C-alpha positions as CSV (number, residue, x, y, z in Angstrom):
1,L,-0.1,0.2,0.1
2,A,1.3,3.5,-0.8
3,K,-0.1,5.0,1.9
4,K,-0.6,8.3,0.8
5,V,-3.6,9.5,2.9
6,K,-2.9,10.7,6.1
7,P,-5.4,8.3,8.8
8,P,-7.5,11.0,10.9
9,F,-7.5,9.6,13.7
10,L,-4.2,7.1,15.2
11,P,-5.1,5.0,18.5
12,K,-2.9,5.5,21.3
13,I,-1.6,1.5,21.7
14,K,-0.2,1.1,25.3
15,E,1.5,-2.3,24.5
16,S,1.0,-5.7,21.7
17,V,-2.0,-6.9,23.2
18,D,-3.6,-3.5,24.3
19,V,-7.5,-4.0,23.4
20,S,-8.3,-0.7,24.9
21,N,-9.5,1.0,21.5
22,F,-12.3,-1.6,21.1
23,D,-16.0,-1.9,22.8
24,S,-15.7,-4.2,25.9
25,E,-19.5,-5.5,24.1
26,F,-16.6,-7.2,22.2
27,T,-14.0,-7.9,23.9
28,S,-15.9,-9.6,26.5
29,L,-16.8,-12.2,24.3
30,Q,-15.5,-15.8,24.8
31,P,-14.0,-16.4,21.6
32,I,-15.4,-19.6,19.6
33,L,-13.4,-22.1,16.9
34,S,-15.0,-21.4,13.8
35,P,-13.4,-24.0,11.6
36,P,-13.6,-23.9,7.8
37,P,-17.3,-25.6,6.8
38,V,-14.5,-28.0,4.0
39,S,-11.4,-29.5,5.4
40,C,-8.5,-28.5,3.4
41,S,-4.8,-29.0,2.4
42,L,-2.2,-26.3,1.7
43,S,0.2,-26.7,-1.2
44,P,3.8,-26.4,-0.4
45,E,4.0,-23.3,-1.6
46,Q,1.1,-22.2,0.9
47,Q,3.1,-24.3,3.3
48,E,6.0,-21.9,3.0
49,A,4.2,-19.0,3.5
50,F,3.5,-20.0,7.5
51,A,7.4,-21.0,7.5
52,D,7.7,-18.8,11.1
53,F,4.0,-19.0,12.2
54,D,4.6,-20.9,15.3
55,F,0.8,-21.0,16.9
56,S,-1.2,-24.5,17.3
57,A,-4.8,-24.2,18.6
58,L,-5.2,-26.3,22.0
59,H,-8.3,-28.6,21.5
60,G,-9.5,-30.4,24.6
C-alpha cells in the first residue's frame, strides 16, 4: 500500500495486546473456534508462506 493519505485518527496503543480501543461489548465475548466448513490442505508453496508461524490451537 502506498499510504499516501494520513489517517484522521491514530489510536494510542499501550502494548502489543492492548484492546482498549475496542468496545467491551466485543472484548468480553468468549472466543469461538470456527473451523472452515470443508477441510482443505495447503500446497507446499502455501505452507512456505507460514514457515515462521508457530501458533498451534489447544484442543481439549
